[in-house]
N, CA, C and O atoms as a Tinker XYZ file with bonds, in Angstrom:
   524  protein
     1  N    -11.640000   16.866000    8.588000    73     2
     2  CA   -10.453000   16.877000    9.421000    64     1     3
     3  C     -9.801000   15.495000    9.479000    63     2     4     5
     4  O     -8.583000   15.378000    9.345000    81     3
     5  N    -10.609000   14.449000    9.679000    73     3     6
     6  CA   -10.077000   13.088000    9.744000    64     5     7
     7  C     -9.489000   12.700000    8.394000    63     6     8     9
     8  O     -8.430000   12.075000    8.328000    81     7
     9  N    -10.183000   13.073000    7.307000    73     7    10
    10  CA    -9.683000   12.766000    5.966000    64     9    11
    11  C     -8.328000   13.425000    5.736000    63    10    12    13
    12  O     -7.428000   12.815000    5.158000    81    11
    13  N     -8.183000   14.656000    6.184000    73    11    14
    14  CA    -6.915000   15.377000    6.008000    64    13    15
    15  C     -5.784000   14.666000    6.749000    63    14    16    17
    16  O     -4.671000   14.561000    6.233000    81    15
    17  N     -6.064000   14.183000    7.944000    73    15    18
    18  CA    -5.052000   13.452000    8.718000    64    17    19
    19  C     -4.636000   12.187000    7.977000    63    18    20    21
    20  O     -3.446000   11.893000    7.863000    81    19
    21  N     -5.624000   11.433000    7.470000    73    19    22
    22  CA    -5.295000   10.214000    6.724000    64    21    23
    23  C     -4.537000   10.537000    5.439000    63    22    24    25
    24  O     -3.653000    9.780000    5.037000    81    23
    25  N     -4.874000   11.653000    4.791000    73    23    26
    26  CA    -4.154000   12.038000    3.578000    64    25    27
    27  C     -2.687000   12.315000    3.894000    63    26    28    29
    28  O     -1.796000   11.851000    3.183000    81    27
    29  N     -2.442000   13.066000    4.952000    73    27    30
    30  CA    -1.065000   13.387000    5.340000    64    29    31
    31  C     -0.299000   12.112000    5.693000    63    30    32    33
    32  O      0.846000   11.937000    5.278000    81    31
    33  N     -0.933000   11.227000    6.456000    73    31    34
    34  CA    -0.286000    9.961000    6.816000    64    33    35
    35  C      0.007000    9.109000    5.586000    63    34    36    37
    36  O      1.102000    8.565000    5.449000    81    35
    37  N     -0.979000    8.995000    4.689000    73    35    38
    38  CA    -0.814000    8.170000    3.488000    64    37    39
    39  C      0.261000    8.748000    2.572000    63    38    40    41
    40  O      1.088000    8.007000    2.041000    81    39
    41  N      0.253000   10.057000    2.387000    73    39    42
    42  CA     1.255000   10.688000    1.525000    64    41    43
    43  C      2.659000   10.546000    2.123000    63    42    44    45
    44  O      3.615000   10.252000    1.405000    81    43
    45  N      2.779000   10.752000    3.425000    73    43    46
    46  CA     4.082000   10.610000    4.087000    64    45    47
    47  C      4.574000    9.170000    4.007000    63    46    48    49
    48  O      5.758000    8.928000    3.771000    81    47
    49  N      3.669000    8.215000    4.202000    73    47    50
    50  CA     4.042000    6.801000    4.140000    64    49    51
    51  C      4.447000    6.415000    2.720000    63    50    52    53
    52  O      5.387000    5.643000    2.529000    81    51
    53  N      3.743000    6.949000    1.730000    73    51    54
    54  CA     4.104000    6.700000    0.333000    64    53    55
    55  C      5.504000    7.245000    0.057000    63    54    56    57
    56  O      6.311000    6.594000   -0.606000    81    55
    57  N      5.783000    8.435000    0.566000    73    55    58
    58  CA     7.119000    9.008000    0.420000    64    57    59
    59  C      8.182000    8.167000    1.106000    63    58    60    61
    60  O      9.278000    7.988000    0.575000    81    59
    61  N      7.861000    7.651000    2.282000    73    59    62
    62  CA     8.802000    6.800000    3.013000    64    61    63
    63  C      9.103000    5.523000    2.231000    63    62    64    65
    64  O     10.260000    5.116000    2.125000    81    63
    65  N      8.068000    4.892000    1.687000    73    63    66
    66  CA     8.278000    3.686000    0.880000    64    65    67
    67  C      9.157000    4.013000   -0.322000    63    66    68    69
    68  O     10.068000    3.255000   -0.654000    81    67
    69  N      8.882000    5.138000   -0.972000    73    67    70
    70  CA     9.678000    5.540000   -2.132000    64    69    71
    71  C     11.137000    5.728000   -1.733000    63    70    72    73
    72  O     12.037000    5.213000   -2.397000    81    71
    73  N     11.368000    6.459000   -0.659000    73    71    74
    74  CA    12.735000    6.717000   -0.209000    64    73    75
    75  C     13.451000    5.418000    0.157000    63    74    76    77
    76  O     14.584000    5.193000   -0.269000    81    75
    77  N     12.796000    4.564000    0.942000    73    75    78
    78  CA    13.424000    3.301000    1.345000    64    77    79
    79  C     13.683000    2.392000    0.151000    63    78    80    81
    80  O     14.658000    1.640000    0.136000    81    79
    81  N     12.811000    2.461000   -0.846000    73    79    82
    82  CA    12.952000    1.600000   -2.020000    64    81    83
    83  C     14.064000    2.051000   -2.954000    63    82    84    85
    84  O     14.590000    1.244000   -3.720000    81    83
    85  N     14.425000    3.317000   -2.903000    73    83    86
    86  CA    15.422000    3.839000   -3.840000    64    85    87
    87  C     16.762000    4.164000   -3.194000    63    86    88    89
    88  O     17.680000    4.618000   -3.877000    81    87
    89  N     16.889000    3.940000   -1.886000    73    87    90
    90  CA    18.173000    4.173000   -1.222000    64    89    91
    91  C     18.933000    2.865000   -1.103000    63    90    92    93
    92  O     18.375000    1.784000   -1.289000    81    91
    93  N     20.203000    2.981000   -0.794000    73    91    94
    94  CA    21.059000    1.806000   -0.663000    64    93    95
    95  C     20.916000    1.232000    0.747000    63    94    96    97
    96  O     21.324000    1.857000    1.726000    81    95
    97  N     20.338000    0.048000    0.836000    73    95    98
    98  CA    20.186000   -0.646000    2.115000    64    97    99
    99  C     20.905000   -1.983000    2.029000    63    98   100   101
   100  O     21.047000   -2.542000    0.942000    81    99
   101  N     21.357000   -2.495000    3.158000    73    99   102
   102  CA    21.968000   -3.810000    3.171000    64   101   103
   103  C     20.955000   -4.873000    2.765000    63   102   104   105
   104  O     19.763000   -4.749000    3.048000    81   103
   105  N     21.439000   -5.915000    2.101000    73   103   106
   106  CA    20.532000   -6.949000    1.605000    64   105   107
   107  C     20.907000   -8.293000    2.208000    63   106   108   109
   108  O     22.072000   -8.691000    2.200000    81   107
   109  N     19.908000   -8.979000    2.727000    73   107   110
   110  CA    20.104000  -10.310000    3.289000    64   109   111
   111  C     19.252000  -11.264000    2.469000    63   110   112   113
   112  O     18.046000  -11.061000    2.330000    81   111
   113  N     19.869000  -12.297000    1.929000    73   111   114
   114  CA    19.086000  -13.260000    1.150000    64   113   115
   115  C     19.665000  -14.655000    1.301000    63   114   116   117
   116  O     20.832000  -14.835000    1.650000    81   115
   117  N     18.822000  -15.630000    1.032000    73   115   118
   118  CA    19.223000  -17.031000    1.086000    64   117   119
   119  C     18.997000  -17.600000   -0.306000    63   118   120   121
   120  O     17.854000  -17.773000   -0.730000    81   119
   121  N     20.065000  -17.886000   -1.007000    73   119   122
   122  CA    19.934000  -18.432000   -2.351000    64   121   123
   123  C     19.231000  -17.485000   -3.312000    63   122   124   125
   124  O     18.548000  -17.936000   -4.231000    81   123
   125  N     19.386000  -16.186000   -3.118000    73   123   126
   126  CA    18.768000  -15.216000   -4.009000    64   125   127
   127  C     17.321000  -14.900000   -3.679000    63   126   128   129
   128  O     16.731000  -14.017000   -4.302000    81   127
   129  N     16.737000  -15.594000   -2.720000    73   127   130
   130  CA    15.339000  -15.341000   -2.347000    64   129   131
   131  C     15.293000  -15.060000   -0.857000    63   130   132   133
   132  O     15.842000  -15.813000   -0.053000    81   131
   133  N     14.644000  -13.987000   -0.505000    73   131   134
   134  CA    14.567000  -13.595000    0.898000    64   133   135
   135  C     13.111000  -13.562000    1.335000    63   134   136   137
   136  O     12.407000  -12.593000    1.054000    81   135
   137  N     12.643000  -14.612000    2.022000    73   135   138
   138  CA    11.238000  -14.627000    2.433000    64   137   139
   139  C     10.890000  -13.509000    3.413000    63   138   140   141
   140  O      9.767000  -13.005000    3.401000    81   139
   141  N     11.841000  -13.118000    4.259000    73   139   142
   142  CA    11.576000  -12.030000    5.192000    64   141   143
   143  C     11.359000  -10.729000    4.432000    63   142   144   145
   144  O     10.480000   -9.943000    4.786000    81   143
   145  N     12.146000  -10.498000    3.399000    73   143   146
   146  CA    11.988000   -9.312000    2.557000    64   145   147
   147  C     10.604000   -9.298000    1.920000    63   146   148   149
   148  O      9.964000   -8.249000    1.844000    81   147
   149  N     10.146000  -10.444000    1.466000    73   147   150
   150  CA     8.830000  -10.513000    0.820000    64   149   151
   151  C      7.713000  -10.252000    1.835000    63   150   152   153
   152  O      6.704000   -9.633000    1.498000    81   151
   153  N      7.887000  -10.716000    3.063000    73   151   154
   154  CA     6.887000  -10.431000    4.099000    64   153   155
   155  C      6.869000   -8.938000    4.428000    63   154   156   157
   156  O      5.804000   -8.369000    4.670000    81   155
   157  N      8.035000   -8.307000    4.437000    73   155   158
   158  CA     8.095000   -6.860000    4.661000    64   157   159
   159  C      7.395000   -6.107000    3.530000    63   158   160   161
   160  O      6.683000   -5.132000    3.769000    81   159
   161  N      7.604000   -6.568000    2.305000    73   159   162
   162  CA     6.913000   -5.955000    1.165000    64   161   163
   163  C      5.401000   -6.089000    1.323000    63   162   164   165
   164  O      4.667000   -5.114000    1.168000    81   163
   165  N      4.944000   -7.289000    1.630000    73   163   166
   166  CA     3.497000   -7.514000    1.784000    64   165   167
   167  C      2.935000   -6.647000    2.907000    63   166   168   169
   168  O      1.883000   -6.029000    2.747000    81   167
   169  N      3.625000   -6.600000    4.029000    73   167   170
   170  CA     3.156000   -5.789000    5.154000    64   169   171
   171  C      3.158000   -4.303000    4.846000    63   170   172   173
   172  O      2.233000   -3.585000    5.224000    81   171
   173  N      4.196000   -3.840000    4.162000    73   171   174
   174  CA     4.285000   -2.416000    3.822000    64   173   175
   175  C      3.149000   -2.003000    2.894000    63   174   176   177
   176  O      2.553000   -0.941000    3.073000    81   175
   177  N      2.850000   -2.833000    1.910000    73   175   178
   178  CA     1.797000   -2.474000    0.955000    64   177   179
   179  C      0.404000   -2.731000    1.517000    63   178   180   181
   180  O     -0.553000   -2.078000    1.101000    81   179
   181  N      0.273000   -3.661000    2.444000    73   179   182
   182  CA    -0.995000   -3.830000    3.155000    64   181   183
   183  C     -1.313000   -2.532000    3.902000    63   182   184   185
   184  O     -2.431000   -2.022000    3.826000    81   183
   185  N     -0.332000   -2.011000    4.615000    73   183   186
   186  CA    -0.519000   -0.775000    5.377000    64   185   187
   187  C     -0.752000    0.411000    4.448000    63   186   188   189
   188  O     -1.559000    1.289000    4.754000    81   187
   189  N     -0.045000    0.444000    3.306000    73   187   190
   190  CA    -0.242000    1.509000    2.319000    64   189   191
   191  C     -1.684000    1.519000    1.826000    63   190   192   193
   192  O     -2.314000    2.573000    1.744000    81   191
   193  N     -2.198000    0.345000    1.501000    73   191   194
   194  CA    -3.588000    0.221000    1.036000    64   193   195
   195  C     -4.565000    0.681000    2.123000    63   194   196   197
   196  O     -5.516000    1.407000    1.834000    81   195
   197  N     -4.333000    0.263000    3.361000    73   195   198
   198  CA    -5.224000    0.656000    4.457000    64   197   199
   199  C     -5.225000    2.169000    4.663000    63   198   200   201
   200  O     -6.280000    2.759000    4.899000    81   199
   201  N     -4.069000    2.795000    4.577000    73   199   202
   202  CA    -4.000000    4.248000    4.763000    64   201   203
   203  C     -4.724000    4.998000    3.651000    63   202   204   205
   204  O     -5.516000    5.900000    3.922000    81   203
   205  N     -4.455000    4.627000    2.400000    73   203   206
   206  CA    -5.104000    5.337000    1.295000    64   205   207
   207  C     -6.602000    5.091000    1.274000    63   206   208   209
   208  O     -7.378000    6.009000    1.010000    81   207
   209  N     -7.017000    3.858000    1.551000    73   207   210
   210  CA    -8.461000    3.582000    1.574000    64   209   211
   211  C     -9.118000    4.337000    2.724000    63   210   212   213
   212  O    -10.237000    4.827000    2.571000    81   211
   213  N     -8.457000    4.442000    3.862000    73   211   214
   214  CA    -9.007000    5.202000    4.992000    64   213   215
   215  C     -9.210000    6.658000    4.606000    63   214   216   217
   216  O    -10.210000    7.275000    4.974000    81   215
   217  N     -8.261000    7.199000    3.868000    73   215   218
   218  CA    -8.424000    8.578000    3.393000    64   217   219
   219  C     -9.691000    8.705000    2.547000    63   218   220   221
   220  O    -10.487000    9.621000    2.757000    81   219
   221  N     -9.881000    7.793000    1.594000    73   219   222
   222  CA   -11.054000    7.886000    0.718000    64   221   223
   223  C    -12.355000    7.600000    1.461000    63   222   224   225
   224  O    -13.401000    8.145000    1.107000    81   223
   225  N    -12.302000    6.756000    2.481000    73   223   226
   226  CA   -13.503000    6.495000    3.284000    64   225   227
   227  C    -13.959000    7.784000    3.957000    63   226   228   229
   228  O    -15.145000    8.114000    3.926000    81   227
   229  N    -13.039000    8.504000    4.557000    73   227   230
   230  CA   -13.404000    9.710000    5.295000    64   229   231
   231  C    -13.560000   10.938000    4.404000    63   230   232   233
   232  O    -14.193000   11.915000    4.804000    81   231
   233  N    -12.996000   10.900000    3.213000    73   231   234
   234  CA   -13.140000   12.029000    2.297000    64   233   235
   235  C    -14.545000   12.094000    1.708000    63   234   236   237
   236  O    -15.106000   13.178000    1.546000    81   235
   237  N    -15.107000   10.939000    1.389000    73   235   238
   238  CA   -16.437000   10.888000    0.782000    64   237   239
   239  C    -17.505000   10.816000    1.858000    63   238   240   241
   240  O    -17.424000   10.001000    2.777000    81   239
   241  N    -18.500000   11.673000    1.735000    73   239   242
   242  CA   -19.589000   11.655000    2.712000    64   241   243
   243  C    -20.474000   10.432000    2.528000    63   242   244   245
   244  O    -20.962000    9.860000    3.503000    81   243
   245  N    -20.680000   10.034000    1.283000    73   243   246
   246  CA   -21.534000    8.879000    1.005000    64   245   247
   247  C    -20.686000    7.618000    0.967000    63   246   248   249
   248  O    -19.505000    7.657000    0.621000    81   247
   249  N    -21.299000    6.511000    1.324000    73   247   250
   250  CA   -20.591000    5.236000    1.337000    64   249   251
   251  C    -20.914000    4.385000    0.115000    63   250   252   253
   252  O    -20.562000    3.205000    0.075000    81   251
   253  N    -21.582000    4.971000   -0.888000    73   251   254
   254  CA   -22.015000    4.208000   -2.055000    64   253   255
   255  C    -20.837000    3.685000   -2.877000    63   254   256   257
   256  O    -20.927000    2.610000   -3.469000    81   255
   257  N    -19.749000    4.426000   -2.919000    73   255   258
   258  CA   -18.608000    4.053000   -3.756000    64   257   259
   259  C    -17.559000    3.256000   -2.983000    63   258   260   261
   260  O    -16.413000    3.164000   -3.423000    81   259
   261  N    -17.926000    2.686000   -1.854000    73   259   262
   262  CA   -16.955000    2.006000   -0.987000    64   261   263
   263  C    -16.188000    0.931000   -1.744000    63   262   264   265
   264  O    -14.957000    0.909000   -1.719000    81   263
   265  N    -16.917000    0.031000   -2.422000    73   263   266
   266  CA   -16.242000   -1.074000   -3.108000    64   265   267
   267  C    -15.576000   -0.639000   -4.404000    63   266   268   269
   268  O    -14.496000   -1.128000   -4.734000    81   267
   269  N    -16.198000    0.264000   -5.139000    73   267   270
   270  CA   -15.587000    0.659000   -6.410000    64   269   271
   271  C    -14.289000    1.429000   -6.182000    63   270   272   273
   272  O    -13.311000    1.214000   -6.898000    81   271
   273  N    -14.270000    2.325000   -5.191000    73   271   274
   274  CA   -12.995000    3.011000   -4.998000    64   273   275
   275  C    -11.988000    2.121000   -4.274000    63   274   276   277
   276  O    -10.793000    2.416000   -4.276000    81   275
   277  N    -12.449000    1.043000   -3.658000    73   275   278
   278  CA   -11.534000    0.040000   -3.111000    64   277   279
   279  C    -10.721000   -0.566000   -4.251000    63   278   280   281
   280  O     -9.512000   -0.762000   -4.127000    81   279
   281  N    -11.395000   -0.861000   -5.361000    73   279   282
   282  CA   -10.713000   -1.402000   -6.537000    64   281   283
   283  C     -9.690000   -0.404000   -7.076000    63   282   284   285
   284  O     -8.564000   -0.782000   -7.398000    81   283
   285  N    -10.077000    0.868000   -7.174000    73   283   286
   286  CA    -9.174000    1.878000   -7.715000    64   285   287
   287  C     -7.989000    2.143000   -6.788000    63   286   288   289
   288  O     -6.866000    2.331000   -7.256000    81   287
   289  N     -8.230000    2.159000   -5.498000    73   287   290
   290  CA    -7.125000    2.358000   -4.548000    64   289   291
   291  C     -6.161000    1.173000   -4.633000    63   290   292   293
   292  O     -4.944000    1.358000   -4.648000    81   291
   293  N     -6.707000   -0.037000   -4.689000    73   291   294
   294  CA    -5.864000   -1.225000   -4.819000    64   293   295
   295  C     -5.046000   -1.212000   -6.099000    63   294   296   297
   296  O     -3.853000   -1.516000   -6.088000    81   295
   297  N     -5.690000   -0.861000   -7.197000    73   295   298
   298  CA    -4.987000   -0.783000   -8.478000    64   297   299
   299  C     -3.893000    0.284000   -8.429000    63   298   300   301
   300  O     -2.793000    0.079000   -8.942000    81   299
   301  N     -4.203000    1.414000   -7.814000    73   299   302
   302  CA    -3.194000    2.466000   -7.674000    64   301   303
   303  C     -1.991000    2.005000   -6.872000    63   302   304   305
   304  O     -0.852000    2.320000   -7.216000    81   303
   305  N     -2.240000    1.258000   -5.801000    73   303   306
   306  CA    -1.137000    0.742000   -4.977000    64   305   307
   307  C     -0.298000   -0.273000   -5.753000    63   306   308   309
   308  O      0.928000   -0.274000   -5.647000    81   307
   309  N     -0.956000   -1.141000   -6.535000    73   307   310
   310  CA    -0.226000   -2.120000   -7.352000    64   309   311
   311  C      0.641000   -1.394000   -8.380000    63   310   312   313
   312  O      1.815000   -1.724000   -8.551000    81   311
   313  N      0.064000   -0.409000   -9.061000    73   311   314
   314  CA     0.822000    0.346000  -10.068000    64   313   315
   315  C      1.985000    1.112000   -9.434000    63   314   316   317
   316  O      3.059000    1.213000  -10.026000    81   315
   317  N      1.773000    1.644000   -8.242000    73   315   318
   318  CA     2.848000    2.323000   -7.522000    64   317   319
   319  C      3.991000    1.344000   -7.243000    63   318   320   321
   320  O      5.159000    1.678000   -7.439000    81   319
   321  N      3.653000    0.138000   -6.786000    73   319   322
   322  CA     4.672000   -0.877000   -6.520000    64   321   323
   323  C      5.442000   -1.255000   -7.777000    63   322   324   325
   324  O      6.656000   -1.453000   -7.731000    81   323
   325  N      4.734000   -1.356000   -8.904000    73   323   326
   326  CA     5.397000   -1.671000  -10.173000    64   325   327
   327  C      6.317000   -0.523000  -10.600000    63   326   328   329
   328  O      7.428000   -0.755000  -11.076000    81   327
   329  N      5.847000    0.704000  -10.428000    73   327   330
   330  CA     6.664000    1.869000  -10.771000    64   329   331
   331  C      7.945000    1.900000   -9.940000    63   330   332   333
   332  O      9.022000    2.189000  -10.461000    81   331
   333  N      7.826000    1.608000   -8.668000    73   331   334
   334  CA     9.003000    1.581000   -7.795000    64   333   335
   335  C     10.012000    0.552000   -8.302000    63   334   336   337
   336  O     11.212000    0.824000   -8.321000    81   335
   337  N      9.540000   -0.622000   -8.711000    73   335   338
   338  CA    10.453000   -1.650000   -9.226000    64   337   339
   339  C     11.146000   -1.177000  -10.497000    63   338   340   341
   340  O     12.342000   -1.407000  -10.673000    81   339
   341  N     10.409000   -0.521000  -11.380000    73   339   342
   342  CA    11.008000    0.014000  -12.609000    64   341   343
   343  C     12.049000    1.078000  -12.259000    63   342   344   345
   344  O     13.138000    1.096000  -12.833000    81   343
   345  N     11.715000    1.961000  -11.321000    73   343   346
   346  CA    12.658000    3.009000  -10.910000    64   345   347
   347  C     13.912000    2.422000  -10.275000    63   346   348   349
   348  O     15.008000    2.954000  -10.452000    81   347
   349  N     13.756000    1.333000   -9.540000    73   347   350
   350  CA    14.927000    0.694000   -8.946000    64   349   351
   351  C     15.886000    0.213000  -10.027000    63   350   352   353
   352  O     17.104000    0.267000   -9.856000    81   351
   353  N     15.332000   -0.256000  -11.135000    73   351   354
   354  CA    16.177000   -0.751000  -12.220000    64   353   355
   355  C     16.754000    0.339000  -13.094000    63   354   356   357
   356  O     17.804000    0.148000  -13.706000    81   355
   357  N     16.083000    1.485000  -13.164000    73   355   358
   358  CA    16.535000    2.537000  -14.076000    64   357   359
   359  C     17.253000    3.693000  -13.383000    63   358   360   361
   360  O     18.116000    4.325000  -13.992000    81   359
   361  N     16.923000    3.978000  -12.146000    73   359   362
   362  CA    17.491000    5.149000  -11.472000    64   361   363
   363  C     18.628000    4.822000  -10.509000    63   362   364   365
   364  O     19.334000    5.721000  -10.054000    81   363
   365  N     18.804000    3.554000  -10.201000    73   363   366
   366  CA    19.854000    3.196000   -9.248000    64   365   367
   367  C     20.786000    2.162000   -9.865000    63   366   368   369
   368  O     20.400000    1.404000  -10.755000    81   367
   369  N     22.010000    2.149000   -9.376000    73   367   370
   370  CA    22.962000    1.128000   -9.821000    64   369   371
   371  C     23.076000    0.013000   -8.783000    63   370   372   373
   372  O     23.682000   -1.025000   -9.047000    81   371
   373  N     22.502000    0.225000   -7.626000    73   371   374
   374  CA    22.631000   -0.709000   -6.509000    64   373   375
   375  C     21.342000   -1.458000   -6.217000    63   374   376   377
   376  O     21.301000   -2.266000   -5.289000    81   375
   377  N     20.299000   -1.212000   -6.978000    73   375   378
   378  CA    19.026000   -1.923000   -6.817000    64   377   379
   379  C     18.643000   -2.538000   -8.150000    63   378   380   381
   380  O     18.941000   -1.988000   -9.210000    81   379
   381  N     17.983000   -3.677000   -8.089000    73   379   382
   382  CA    17.481000   -4.314000   -9.309000    64   381   383
   383  C     15.999000   -4.590000   -9.138000    63   382   384   385
   384  O     15.546000   -4.899000   -8.036000    81   383
   385  N     15.239000   -4.481000  -10.221000    73   383   386
   386  CA    13.813000   -4.781000  -10.118000    64   385   387
   387  C     13.604000   -6.270000   -9.848000    63   386   388   389
   388  O     14.316000   -7.118000  -10.386000    81   387
   389  N     12.638000   -6.566000   -9.028000    73   387   390
   390  CA    12.331000   -7.951000   -8.673000    64   389   391
   391  C     10.824000   -8.129000   -8.751000    63   390   392   393
   392  O     10.078000   -7.563000   -7.952000    81   391
   393  N     10.386000   -8.912000   -9.713000    73   391   394
   394  CA     8.942000   -9.080000   -9.897000    64   393   395
   395  C      8.332000   -9.919000   -8.781000    63   394   396   397
   396  O      7.113000   -9.930000   -8.611000    81   395
   397  N      9.168000  -10.622000   -8.019000    73   395   398
   398  CA     8.648000  -11.289000   -6.823000    64   397   399
   399  C      8.227000  -10.246000   -5.786000    63   398   400   401
   400  O      7.301000  -10.473000   -5.007000    81   399
   401  N      8.910000   -9.111000   -5.783000    73   399   402
   402  CA     8.503000   -8.013000   -4.896000    64   401   403
   403  C      7.128000   -7.488000   -5.292000    63   402   404   405
   404  O      6.301000   -7.186000   -4.432000    81   403
   405  N      6.887000   -7.381000   -6.600000    73   403   406
   406  CA     5.569000   -6.933000   -7.080000    64   405   407
   407  C      4.497000   -7.914000   -6.623000    63   406   408   409
   408  O      3.411000   -7.507000   -6.210000    81   407
   409  N      4.801000   -9.203000   -6.697000    73   407   410
   410  CA     3.839000  -10.213000   -6.236000    64   409   411
   411  C      3.610000  -10.089000   -4.731000    63   410   412   413
   412  O      2.474000  -10.186000   -4.269000    81   411
   413  N      4.668000   -9.877000   -3.971000    73   411   414
   414  CA     4.527000   -9.709000   -2.519000    64   413   415
   415  C      3.726000   -8.449000   -2.201000    63   414   416   417
   416  O      2.861000   -8.466000   -1.326000    81   415
   417  N      4.012000   -7.359000   -2.911000    73   415   418
   418  CA     3.243000   -6.121000   -2.720000    64   417   419
   419  C      1.764000   -6.368000   -3.000000    63   418   420   421
   420  O      0.896000   -5.965000   -2.225000    81   419
   421  N      1.494000   -7.032000   -4.112000    73   419   422
   422  CA     0.108000   -7.306000   -4.515000    64   421   423
   423  C     -0.597000   -8.211000   -3.517000    63   422   424   425
   424  O     -1.800000   -8.074000   -3.292000    81   423
   425  N      0.141000   -9.130000   -2.922000    73   423   426
   426  CA    -0.439000  -10.003000   -1.900000    64   425   427
   427  C     -0.866000   -9.186000   -0.685000    63   426   428   429
   428  O     -1.958000   -9.389000   -0.155000    81   427
   429  N     -0.025000   -8.276000   -0.246000    73   427   430
   430  CA    -0.388000   -7.404000    0.874000    64   429   431
   431  C     -1.605000   -6.555000    0.553000    63   430   432   433
   432  O     -2.473000   -6.361000    1.404000    81   431
   433  N     -1.671000   -6.047000   -0.670000    73   431   434
   434  CA    -2.809000   -5.233000   -1.098000    64   433   435
   435  C     -4.083000   -6.066000   -1.123000    63   434   436   437
   436  O     -5.140000   -5.604000   -0.695000    81   435
   437  N     -3.984000   -7.297000   -1.627000    73   435   438
   438  CA    -5.155000   -8.180000   -1.679000    64   437   439
   439  C     -5.649000   -8.528000   -0.275000    63   438   440   441
   440  O     -6.856000   -8.570000   -0.039000    81   439
   441  N     -4.741000   -8.775000    0.644000    73   439   442
   442  CA    -5.136000   -9.071000    2.027000    64   441   443
   443  C     -5.834000   -7.859000    2.640000    63   442   444   445
   444  O     -6.845000   -8.003000    3.327000    81   443
   445  N     -5.294000   -6.664000    2.390000    73   443   446
   446  CA    -5.938000   -5.444000    2.898000    64   445   447
   447  C     -7.327000   -5.283000    2.297000    63   446   448   449
   448  O     -8.265000   -4.906000    2.999000    81   447
   449  N     -7.469000   -5.566000    0.996000    73   447   450
   450  CA    -8.772000   -5.442000    0.336000    64   449   451
   451  C     -9.780000   -6.418000    0.939000    63   450   452   453
   452  O    -10.928000   -6.049000    1.185000    81   451
   453  N     -9.361000   -7.650000    1.178000    73   451   454
   454  CA   -10.260000   -8.629000    1.811000    64   453   455
   455  C    -10.669000   -8.163000    3.201000    63   454   456   457
   456  O    -11.838000   -8.254000    3.575000    81   455
   457  N     -9.716000   -7.671000    3.953000    73   455   458
   458  CA    -9.978000   -7.135000    5.285000    64   457   459
   459  C    -11.005000   -6.009000    5.208000    63   458   460   461
   460  O    -11.945000   -5.963000    6.002000    81   459
   461  N    -10.823000   -5.104000    4.251000    73   459   462
   462  CA   -11.730000   -3.962000    4.099000    64   461   463
   463  C    -13.117000   -4.380000    3.619000    63   462   464   465
   464  O    -14.110000   -3.750000    3.986000    81   463
   465  N    -13.201000   -5.424000    2.812000    73   463   466
   466  CA   -14.506000   -5.916000    2.350000    64   465   467
   467  C    -15.253000   -6.591000    3.489000    63   466   468   469
   468  O    -16.436000   -6.331000    3.706000    81   467
   469  N    -14.558000   -7.458000    4.214000    73   467   470
   470  CA   -15.200000   -8.192000    5.310000    64   469   471
   471  C    -15.662000   -7.239000    6.410000    63   470   472   473
   472  O    -16.739000   -7.418000    6.980000    81   471
   473  N    -14.859000   -6.240000    6.702000    73   471   474
   474  CA   -15.191000   -5.318000    7.791000    64   473   475
   475  C    -15.924000   -4.060000    7.326000    63   474   476   477
   476  O    -16.085000   -3.121000    8.106000    81   475
   477  N    -16.369000   -4.027000    6.079000    73   475   478
   478  CA   -17.031000   -2.830000    5.537000    64   477   479
   479  C    -18.167000   -2.316000    6.420000    63   478   480   481
   480  O    -18.204000   -1.119000    6.703000    81   479
   481  N    -19.104000   -3.171000    6.874000    73   479   482
   482  CA   -20.185000   -2.637000    7.716000    64   481   483
   483  C    -19.675000   -1.981000    9.003000    63   482   484   485
   484  O    -20.175000   -0.933000    9.411000    81   483
   485  N    -18.685000   -2.600000    9.633000    73   483   486
   486  CA   -18.143000   -2.025000   10.867000    64   485   487
   487  C    -17.391000   -0.725000   10.584000    63   486   488   489
   488  O    -17.489000    0.232000   11.352000    81   487
   489  N    -16.648000   -0.695000    9.490000    73   487   490
   490  CA   -15.891000    0.510000    9.144000    64   489   491
   491  C    -16.835000    1.667000    8.870000    63   490   492   493
   492  O    -16.599000    2.787000    9.324000    81   491
   493  N    -17.901000    1.403000    8.131000    73   491   494
   494  CA   -18.887000    2.451000    7.835000    64   493   495
   495  C    -19.549000    2.927000    9.122000    63   494   496   497
   496  O    -19.801000    4.120000    9.289000    81   495
   497  N    -19.830000    2.003000   10.027000    73   495   498
   498  CA   -20.408000    2.360000   11.325000    64   497   499
   499  C    -19.438000    3.232000   12.131000    63   498   500   501
   500  O    -19.848000    4.232000   12.720000    81   499
   501  N    -18.159000    2.859000   12.159000    73   499   502
   502  CA   -17.151000    3.657000   12.867000    64   501   503
   503  C    -17.056000    5.048000   12.257000    63   502   504   505
   504  O    -16.931000    6.042000   12.972000    81   503
   505  N    -17.115000    5.108000   10.931000    73   503   506
   506  CA   -17.030000    6.402000   10.250000    64   505   507
   507  C    -18.169000    7.315000   10.695000    63   506   508   509
   508  O    -17.954000    8.498000   10.957000    81   507
   509  N    -19.367000    6.771000   10.779000    73   507   510
   510  CA   -20.523000    7.574000   11.177000    64   509   511
   511  C    -20.379000    8.083000   12.609000    63   510   512   513
   512  O    -20.842000    9.178000   12.926000    81   511
   513  N    -19.746000    7.304000   13.468000    73   511   514
   514  CA   -19.541000    7.731000   14.852000    64   513   515
   515  C    -18.460000    8.804000   14.960000    63   514   516   517
   516  O    -18.563000    9.709000   15.787000    81   515
   517  N    -17.428000    8.705000   14.129000    73   515   518
   518  CA   -16.315000    9.652000   14.192000    64   517   519
   519  C    -16.679000   10.975000   13.546000    63   518   520   521
   520  O    -16.388000   12.044000   14.081000    81   519
   521  N    -17.318000   10.890000   12.391000    73   519   522
   522  CA   -17.654000   12.118000   11.647000    64   521   523
   523  C    -18.944000   12.625000   12.137000    63   522   524
   524  O    -19.427000   13.650000   11.655000    81   523
């Protein structure tokens, strides 16, 4: 039940990121670089990583694959971010791909991964109490 909730949240959030990334939004930048935009990218992908990893934590009964699927979830999030940048350049006339966004996305994912590694014992303990 908990895994299903996290799956729905993660899928909906992924859809929201996709929609926001491919729609026409106002752009604020200073000299072509927007540090606030990059922080939003990092935060959005940090949360994306946390949601998807939470789904996999609760989906699997055993905790043996905690770190290995952490790598796969992180890689999936990075590839998703890269795909979004490619789609922005090919499917829209009002968005351009920005590899600095990919770096910001990857930074958020890396921070989430570090958070999940450091707190792994507590997360596994919480999982056992919830399930």
